[in-house]
N, C-alpha and C positions, 0 to 999 in steps of 0.2 A: 353523187348521191351520199347523203348522210345516212349511215347505217347504225342502229343502236347496237351496243355491246350486249345489252340484255333488256328485258322489259319486266314490269311488275303489274299485273292485271288488277284493276280495281272495278268492282261493280258499283256503278253510280245509280243511286236511288234517291227517292224523297228523304229517306232517313240517313243516307250517307251521300250527301250531294257534293257538288264540285268544290264548295268551300271546305267541306270535310275533307275532301281529297287533298286540298292545299295543306290541311292541317297535318297530314301524315306524311307530307313531302320530305320533310327532314329526316323522318325515320326511314323511309324508302331509300333516300340518298345514303344514310348511315349504313344501311344494310348492304349497299353495294350495287343496287340496280341502276341501270343507266337511263332508261325512259319509263314513264308511267304508261300503262295501256288501259284505256277506258272503255267501258261498255257503251252501247249506243246512247247518243246524247240528244238527238232530235226529239221533238214533241211526240210523245207516246200516249197510248190509251190511258185514261184516268186510272191511277192506282197501278199502273204497270210496274213490276219490280225488275223486269230484265231489259226493257226498251226495244225489244225487236218488233214491237207492234206500232211502228211509226204511224202517226196520223198527220203530222205537220212537218214538212221539209223545210219551212221557211226560218226556223229559229231553234236555238237550244231550248230544251223543255224547261219551262218555268219551275216544275216540281223538282228538278234536278239542278236548280240554281240559276238558270237563264243565262243569257249571253254575258251579262256583267260578271257572273261567277267564273265562266270560262276565261274571260279576259284576266281576271285576278289570278286564277291558277296558272294560265300561260305565262303571265309576268314572273310569278314565283318560280316557275319551272325554268324559264330562260335565265333568271338570275343564279339559279343553282347549277346552271350548265347541263341541265337535263333535256329531254325531249318528251313529246306527247304523241302516242299512237292511239288512234280512235277507231272503233268498231263501227262499220256503216252497213246499212241494210239496203241494197239496191233492188232486191227481188219483189218485195211485196209491201203492203200497207195494213195497218189495223183498221178493221171496219165493224168491230163489235158495237161500237157506240157511233152510229152514223153522223150525228150531230158534231162530234169531235173532229171529224175528217171532212174538211170542205170540198175535196175532190169527190169523194164518195157520195157526199150529200148532194152535191150538184149533179152527179150521175143519176142517182135515184130520182131526182126531181124532174130532170130534162130527158133522161133515157138517151136514145141515140143522137138526139140533138145537142146534148151536152158537149161542151169542149172536151171534157174528160173521157168521153166514150172511147177516144183513141188512147187514153193512158191505161186503161183496165183492159184485161184480156178476156173479153166477153163473147161467147158464141150466141149472138143475138137470134140467129135462126132457130137454134135448138130451144130457145125460150119464147118462141112466137113473138119476137120483138121486145121481150121483156127479161129482166134479170130475175133469176130464181134465188130467193132468200129462204134457206132453210132454218127458220128461227122459231117456228111454232112448236108448242108442246104437242103431245099425242092427243088426238081427238078422244074425248071421254064420252061416257054414256049420256052426259048432259048435252051434247050437241057439238057442233063444229067449232074448232079453235077460232075460226074466223068471226064467229058471233061475239067473241070477246074483244074484237076492235072497236076503238072510239076515234071520233074525229075531234081533235082539240085545237082550235085556231087553225093554223096552217100545217098541222101534223096529223098523222095517222098513228094512234097509240095502241100498243099491246102490252099491257100492264106497264112496266117502267120503260119499255122500249119505244122509241119515237122514231118515225120515218117521215120524210118531207111529202107533201102533196103536190102533184102536178099543177101548174098554173090553171085556174078555172075549173078544177075537177071536183070541188065541194061547194060550189056556189049556189046549187039548187036545192040544198038541204037533204040531199039523198041520204040513205042509211050508210053506215060506216062500211058495210060489206059491199054495197054498190060502189062507193067511192073507191075502195080498194081495188075493184075490178078495173078502174079507169087509170090506174098508175102504171108507171113504166117498170114495175117490179111485181113480182108474185110472192106473197108470203106463204110458205108451205111448211109442213111438218119437217122437224130436223132429220128424221130417218130417211127422208127422199133425197137427201144430199148425195148419197152413194151413187144414184143412178140419174139424178136430174139436175144437178148443180151445172150451171153453164158458164161460170167464170173460173179462171185458173186461180188456184190458192197455194199456199205453202203446204206441202204434203197433204194431210187430211184435215187441216185446221180451216174450218169455214170462215173464221173471223180474221183471216189473213189473206188479203186478195192480191194476186199478182199484178204487177204493173210492167209495162213495156218501155223499158229504158232504151230499147233500140230505136225508138222514135226520137229524133233529135230534140224537140222541145221538151219531151218528157224527161230525158236525161239532163238537160240544162235546168229546168226548174226543180227537179228533185235533187240535184247536186249543187245548187248555187250556194247554199250555206256551207256545204263541205268544202267547195273550192274556195270560198272566202277564208275559212280557217287555214287552209294550206297557204294561200296567197299572202295572208297577213301574218303568217308566222305563229298562229294560235295552236297549230298542230304540225308535226313534221312527218307523220306517216299514218297509213290506214290499213286496217284489217277488213277485208271485203267478205261479208257474210253470204253464204250459199250462192256462189256464182253459177253453180250447175243449174239453177233454176232459170237462168236467163236464156234468151233466144241465142245469143251469140257472146259468150263469155269473153273469148279472145278480142272481139271487137269492142266490146265494153271496156276491157282493160286498156285497150289503145286510147279510147276517148278519155279515160280517167287519167291516164299518164299525161295526156296533152293538156288537159284541163288544169292539172294540179302542178305542172313543172313551172319553175319560176326562174327569172334571170337573177343570177347573184354574183357578188364579187368574191372570187375565190382567193384574192389576195397573192396569186402566184404568177398568173399570166400578165403579159403586158397589156392586153386589152382589158383585163380586170374583171370582165364579166363572162359567165358561162351559163349555159342552160342546165339547171339542176333538177333532175328528176326526183320524185319522193319515194320514200320507202313504202312499198305496197305489198302485202301478202294476202293470200286467199285462203278461205277456209275450204279446202279441197280434200276429200277423203280418197286416198289412192289405194286401190285393191291389189294385194300381193306385190308383184314386181311392176306394177303400172308406174310410169313416170309422168311427172307434170309436163303438159305441153310446152315445148321450148319456144313457141311462137307467142306465149303469153307475155305481156308487159307487167312482170311481177318479179319479186325478189324470192319467192317461194311460197310455202304453205304455212298454215298456222300451227303445225307441229305434230299432228296425230300420228303421222308415220314414224317419227322419232320415238314417240311413246311407246309404240308396239315393239320396236327393236330393244329398247332398255328393259321392258318387262320380260321379254322372252329370253334374253341371255341370263336372266336371274332365276329361271325355271329349270328343274331337274329334269332332263329328258327321260330319265329312267322311271318317272312316275306316269308316263302317257299310257303304257299298257295296262297297268292296275286301275287307273282312273277311267279308262276307256271301258274296262270290264264292269266296273261299278255303274257307270252310266247306262251301259246295255241292260244291266239287271234292273236298274230303277225304272227304265221305260218299258220293260217287259219282264215283269217278276214271275209270270207264270211259265216261261219258256225254260226247258231244261238247259239249252245252250242259247242264250239270247244273242240275236244278231247285233253287230256293232252299230251304234247310232251314227248315221252319215250326216255330218253337217251340210254337206252339199245338198243332199236330198231334203233336209229340213228347210233350208233356205229356199229351194225351188218351190216346196209346198207352201210355204208362207207367202212368198211372192205371188204365187198364183192365187192364193186366198185374197191377197190385197187387190190384185187386179179384178177379181171377181166380187169384191166388196167394197171397201171404202173408196177405192179409187176407180170404180166401175165407170163413172161419169167421165173420167179423162179417157178411158179406153173407148167409150162410145163416141166421143168427140174425134178421136183419131179415126175411127171406123167411117165417120161422116166424111172426113177429109180424103180418105182413099176410095171412097165408093165410086164405082163406075157403072154406067148404064148396062144392064143386062148381066151384071156380075153375079156372084154367089149369094150377095146379100149381106146386110149389115151384121147379122149375128155370126155368119162365118168369118167375115173380116175381123170382128171384135174377137172371136175366139183365137184366131191366129195371132193378132196383135198382142193379146193377153199372154199367150204362150212365149212369143218372142221377148216381151218384157220380163217374164218370169225367168227366162233362160239367159238374159243379158248378163255377161260375167263381170262388168264394172259398172260404176254408177252412171256414166254416159259417154258417148263418143262426142267429137268435135269436128264433125265432117268438113274436109276428107280425112282429117286425123281420126283414127279409131275405127275405120271401116272394117277392119278385121274382127272387131268385137261383134259387130252386127252378123258377119259371116258365121262366127262361132255360135252366137245365139241361134241362127237359123239352123246350124247342124244339130245342135242340142235339142231344139224344139221339134225337128223332124224325128228325132229318136224318141222323144217323149210322146209325140203325137203324130205318127206317120199319116193319119187320116188328114192332116192339115198340110201336107207337103205341097199339094198344088197351090193352095192358098198362100203359103209362105213364099214360094217361088214368084207369085204374082206380086207380092207386096215388097219384095227385096229391092227392085229397081227404084221404087218410089221412095223407100225409107232410106236409100242410099244416096239420094239426090240431095245435095246441100240446099238447093234452092226451093225444094218442094215444101209447102207448109206442113205436111205430114211429117216429113223428115225433121224439121225444126222441133215440132212439138213432141214427137217420139223421143227425141234427145232430152227434152225437158222433163218428159215424164218418166224416163227409165230411172233417173235418180230418185225421184219420189217413191217408186216402188221398191228400190233397193233399200231406202232409208226405213220405210215403214216395215217392210218384210224382214229386214235384219236387225237394224238398231232397235226397233220398237216392238219386236216380236220374238225373232229367233234368239237374240241375246238373252231372253227371259225363259226360254225353253231348254236351252243347251247348258247343262249344269256341271259338265265334266270338271273344269277348273275356271271358275268365273272371273279370275283376275285377267283371263284372256279375252273375255267378252266386252271389249272396249271399243269406243268410237275410233274408226280408222284402223282397226285390227282385225286379222282374220283368226277367229278361234280355231280353225282347222290347223293352224300352224302352232304346235304346242310350245316348242323351244327353239333357240338357235345356239349354236356353239360359238365359243370366242372367236374362232376364225371367221365365222359368217358375220358376226357383229362388226369385227374390224373391216371386213369387205364393204359392208354397208356405209360404214362411217367414212371410209376413203371415197366411196362414190359420192356421198353428200358433200364431202370437202371439195371434190373435184367439179361437181355439176351444180349444187345449189348451197354454196357456203354461207349465204346470208338468209336462208330459209329458217323460220322459227322452229324452236323445239319446245316441248312441253311435257309435263307429267299429269297435270290436273288442269281442267277448265270447267267453265260453267255447264259444259254439255257431257262431261265424263260420267259414266255410270256409277263409278266407284272412285273415291279419292285415292291418290297415289299410294298412301300408307295402308289403306284398306287392301289394295291390290298386292302390296309387298307382303303382307301377312298371309293372304290367301295363297300367294305362290309357294309358301312353305309347305302346303299340303302335298305338292308333288314329290317332296322329299320323304313324307311318311305317309304314303296313301293308305297302307293297311291301318295305321292309327286313326286316320280320318273315317275310314269305312266303319271301324268299330264304334267310333264316336257318333257318327251320323246314326248308326243303328239304335244306339241308346236314346238319342234325342228323339228319333221318330217313334220309339215305342212309348216314350214319356209324353209326347204331344203329337199324336198322329193327325195328319191333314187329309190323307187318302189321294195325294198328288206327289208321288215320290220325287220325280225330277225337280219339281218346284221346291219341295222341302229341302233338297240338296242345295239348291241356289240360295234359299232363304237362310239356312243355317251358316252357310259360307259368309254371307253378308253380315249376320250377326256376330261371328267369330272374328271377322275382319275389322269390324268397326267397335267391337267391345272395348270399354263399356258404354256405348251409346244408350242415351236415355229412352225410355219407353215410348214417348211421344214420337220421337224420330224413327224409332224402329217400326212402330205401328204404322205411321204414314208410309214408310218405305215398303213395308210388306203389302199393303192394300195396292199401291201403285204398281208394284212388281207383279202381283198376281194379276191385275187387270190387264197389264201389258201382255203377259204371257197368254192369257185367254183360254187357259186349259180348264180352270175351275170356276172362274168369274170373269166378267167382262166389264168394260166400261159402259156398254149399252145395254147390258143385261146382268146386273149384279147378282150374285148368288149370296144371299144374306147369311144362310147357315154357314156357308165356308168362310165368309168374311168375319163372322163372329168368332169362328174357330181361330182365325188369324189373330184377332184382338186378344182372345183368351191366351194364346200362345205366348204373345209378347208380354202380357201382364203377368204371365207365370214365371217370367225369367227373374222377377224381383226376389222372390223367396221360395221358389219352387225347385223341383229336381233338375230341371233343365238349366236353370241359371248356374247351379253348381257344376253341371257337366260342362258347360261352356267356359266357366271360369278355370276349370282344371285343364281343359285343352288349351286355352289361351295361355296359361302359365307355361305350357310346353312349347308353344310356338312364338311367344312374345319376343324374346331376345333375337331369334332368327329372323322374324319380321322387321325388327328395328335395323338389323344388319343390313337386310335387303333394302330397306328404305334410304339408309345412309349411302349405300353403293349406288342406288338408282339416281339419287339426288346429285352425287358427284358426277356420275357418268353424264347425265343430261346437261349439267352446268358447265362442263369442260369439254364435252364432245363438240365436233363441228356444228355451226348453226348459231342462231341468236336465241339463247334460253330465255323462256318466260317462267316467272314464279306466279302462280295463281295466289290471290289474296290470301294471306294467313298460312299458306303451305310451307313456310319456313319453320313452322313447328309441325308437329303430326297432323297430317290431313286425313282425318277419319270420316269424311263426308261421304254420303251416298248420293244417289241420283237427285237432280233438281226437284224441288227448290231447297233441299237440305244443303246443296253446296254453295248457296248463296246466303247462308247465315252470316249475321254480323261478326266482325272480327275484333278480338281484344288487343288493340294496338298497345295499350299501356303496359299489359303484361309482356308484350314482345320488346318494347323499349326497355323495361327493366332488365330483362334477360340479356339483351344485346349490350347493355351498359356493363353489366358483370362480366361478359365475355371480353369487352374491350379493356376491362381492367386486369385481365390475365386469367380469368377463370376458365379452366377446362372442364366443362360439365360432364357428369357422368351420362351414360346412356340409359335414360330412365323415362318415366311418364310425362316429365315436362316437355320433352322434345328439344331441350336446349341444345343437345348435341348436333341436331339437324339445323338448327339456327347457327351454330358455329360453322358447319360445313357450307351452308348456304351463303353466309356473309363473306367467308374468306374466298370462296370461288368466284362470287359476284364481284367483289372488289378487284381481284386479280384480273379478271376479264376485262373490267371497266378501265382500271387505272394503268394496266400494263398490257394492252392488247398486242403489242409486238411479240409477246411470248406464245400467242395462239395463231401460227401461220401455216401449219401443216398437220398431217395426221399419220402416225407410224405406230404399229404395234410394238409392244415391249415384251420380250420373251421372259417366260418364267420356267424354272427347272426344279425337279425334285418330287417328292412323294405326293404333295398336295398342289402341284402346278395347275391342275384343272380348275382349282378353287379361286385362281387369281385371273383378274382381267385388268390389263395395264396398257397405256398408251402414251405416246409422247405427242405434244402439240407444237413443238419447236423448242420452247425454253420452258416447258411446264410438263410434268408427268403425273398422270392419274393412276393411282393403284387402288383397286376395289376387290371386295370379297364376293364370291358367289357361292351358293349352296352351303349355307353355314352349318346346317345340321350334319350334313355329310362330312364336312370338315372336322367337326367335333367328334363325330363317330370314328373317324379315321385317325384320331390322336392329335389333331392340331396340324400346325404348319411343319413341324419337324424340320427337315433339311432343305425346305423350299427356298429358293432364291429368285431374285430378278437381277438381270444384268443392266447396270447403269454405267454411264461414262465415268472414267477415273478422276472424278472431281467431287468436291464437297456439294451437298445438297441441303436445302432447308425445307422441312415439312411445315408448311405455312398454317396448318391446322394446329399443330402442337408446339411448334417452335424448336422441335428436335433438329439435330444436325446428323446427316448421314454422310458417311465417308465416301460413297460411291462404289463402283465396280460391282463384283458380286455382292448383293445385299440380301441379308436374311429377311424374308417376310415376316417371320415371327417377331423380330426386333422392330421392324418397321411399322407393323400393325399391332403393337402391343396394347396401345390405348384404345384406338378406334379401328373399325374394319376397313377404314379408307385412309388414304394419305394423298396429299397434293404437294409435289415436289417441285421446287425450282433451284437451279443452279445457285450456289452461294458465293459466286465470284464477285469482286467489286465491279460496278458498272464500268463499261469501257471508257466512258467520258470523264471519270472522276480521277483527278490527279492522285498519284501515291508518292508520298514524301519518304516513307520508310520502305527500302527495298526489301526488307524482311517481310513486309506485309504482302509481297506478291506471291501468287500461287507457285507451289513447287512444280517446275515443269516436268519432274520425274513422275508426278502423279497424273499429268495430262494425258 
C-alpha cells in the first residue's frame, strides 16, 4: 500500500475547480505536503459549495471541472511525484432538486416499480405506498399549500420546485390537486418531517436521502466512477464520509478494498506483480477511549481523535475548577450555591429531545420493526427505543462488536426510566441480533442521535471552555497531562500508525488557532470571568451561557469582520436553541445579536475585547505553533486544511470554506526559503515556517519517523515542556505559556538529548546535545524540531578530522 507522508486538503468548488487545484500544486509541493486531499468530486446539487449532496455518481461534477480537469490534475500530480486522496460519500444523495438526480426522479415517477426503489431506504408501508416529501410551506389563512400546485407538461410544480408525474396520471385534465393524489409521493408541510418522514436521511437533513450501498448493484453503480479513478491512477486514496450511516460499515469497507485494489509491479519480487491495496481512511468519531474496529479494511480515521489530544495537552488543568464554577453561575444565576453543570446530563437531555423531535420519524420506524402482536403498543416501544438511543454511550455499535455499549445503554435507560424496564428487557434480544432489521436500523440511528444531540446542540450550550467543544472530542475531558499525551501517541504508533491526524477540517466548529487562543482562558480564568462580566453588562442578551460561548468565539477569532461574526452568532444561537431556533426564530433576540456584533466596531465592547486579546494574543500564538508542530510530527498522517499554514481563525461552516489567498502564502514562503526567520506576529509567517519545515522533513526523510518515545525534561519549568523523539527527529514544544511567563521563564529547565550535535531545522541553530538548556533552545520560537547533525552514513568522508568525536557519542 502506498501511504502518504502528509496531505493538504483543498475544497473543490465552482470558484476553485480542479484546474485551480492544479494551479496551486507547485505551492503545495513547495510547502512540503505529499498528497493533495480533495473534497467530493461527483456531480452535486446545483450551486453546492461542499459537494456532499451528490446527485450523479457517473462522472466528475462539470461545475468542479469535469473528468478532463481531473485527468489534467492527476497528470500534474503524478509528474510532481505526489498523490491524490478523494473524499467520497457512500451514505446519501442530494434530493433537493429532484430533476438533477436521475435516481430520485425515477423513484418519484414510478414509485415501488422503479428500479431505484431498492436503492433508497424507504418505508413504503408507513407512507401508504408513497414517499413522504416534506417540502411545502405552512398552510396560510388563504388556503392549503396544495392549492398552489400546477401541472406543467409532465411535471407537478410548486413554485420553482418540480416533481415528475406518474405515466398517465394527468391525461384527463384533472386539477393539480387531484393529479397530486395520483402520484407515488405525497407533498406535505415541512414541519411534518419530524414524525412522518418515511425515507432514511442524513441526520435531520430532508434533502439528503440515504442509499443502500449494501445492495450489490447499488454499490457497483454508485462506485463505478470512484473505482475508475483508483484503477486508472487518477487517485491513490479515499476518505470515506460518514460510514456510521451505513447498514454494514465493515462489509462496505471490504467491498471498497476489493473494488479498488490493483495489480501492480513492485519492482522487487521475481514475479513482478503484487496486489496493491489503496490507502482508505474513514470519517469516524471515537468517543473517549473507544477504538476503531480492527476488522475494518481501513488505514484509520480522518483524524478528529488526534485533534482532541493535541488541544487538551495545551490546556491548563488548574482552570477547570474556576471555569466550572463560572459555568454553574451562568446556568443558574439565582442560586446561592449553583450546582455544577453536568455535561453527561446535558447530552442525555438533548439526545432525548432529538429522539422526541427532529428524529422522531426514525424512532417510530424502529418501533414498527419491533412491534409484536399483543405487545405493549407502538408508543411504549417508541418511548423505550428513544430512551435507549438517548443513553447510548458512543455513536454506534457494529454487532457483534459493541454489544457492551447496548448493555450499558440499557442499564442507564432503566436508571433514567425505571417504568420502561420491562419494555427495555423485551427489546434487548432484538436489538442485539445482528441479523434483525431493527438492530441494523438502531445502529444506523444511534449515530444520528449522537451527532444532532451533541455536535449540533450541546456543543452550543456548554460554554465552560469552548475550545474543547470540537468534533470528535469530549468536552467533559478538560485537559490531559504530558504523560497521558505520550501514552496516547504510543498507542497510535503501535495500533494505527497510518491513521490521519488533523487540527482543522471543513467540519470543525472553530479553526485551530481560534481554539488555541481560547484555551489560554484556562490559564487566567479569573481574568476571563471579569472580562465576560464587563462584556455582558455592556451588551446583555439575557442568555448567559450562550453569551459566554459567543464572546469566547469573538475573542478567539478577533479581529474577524462583522459579517463573519454576525453569521456565526446567528447560526450558533439557532443551534443552541435556547433563545432562538431554526424553526421558530426569535426576531428581537436575533436583532440583539446583530446589534452586539455591530457595536464591536466603535463601541465599548470592541475596546474590551481588544484589550483582552492583547493579553492573550502571544500566548495563543505560542499554543498555535506548539499544536501545529505536535500534530505534524506525532504518529499518523498529518493533514493541513487549506490555508491553515497561516493563522486559521475560521469559525463554523461555511466560514471555514472561505477562499484562500495563495499569492500571499507563496510570497511568504519564498521569503522563508531565502533565509528569513519571521517574527511571531499577525502575518502568521512563523506558523508557515513551522508547517513547511515539518512537512518537508516528514515527506523527504520519512526514515526519521519510525517510533515514538518521550523526551524527559528537568528543572523548575519542566511541566511546560512537551518533547518526544520519533527515531531521528525530536519535537520540543511549549505548553501553558502564561504560567511559564508568570513563573519567571525557563530558568534552569533542561531536556536530555544524546551526546551528539543536533540541528534545529526551524532556525538553523546547532545544539551541542546532552543536557540542553530549554531557554537557549526556544529563545526565538516556542517550538524546535531537531535532527542529528551527523553526516549521512552512506556519504564518504575524505578528511578524518570531519568524523564525529567518539568521546562525545
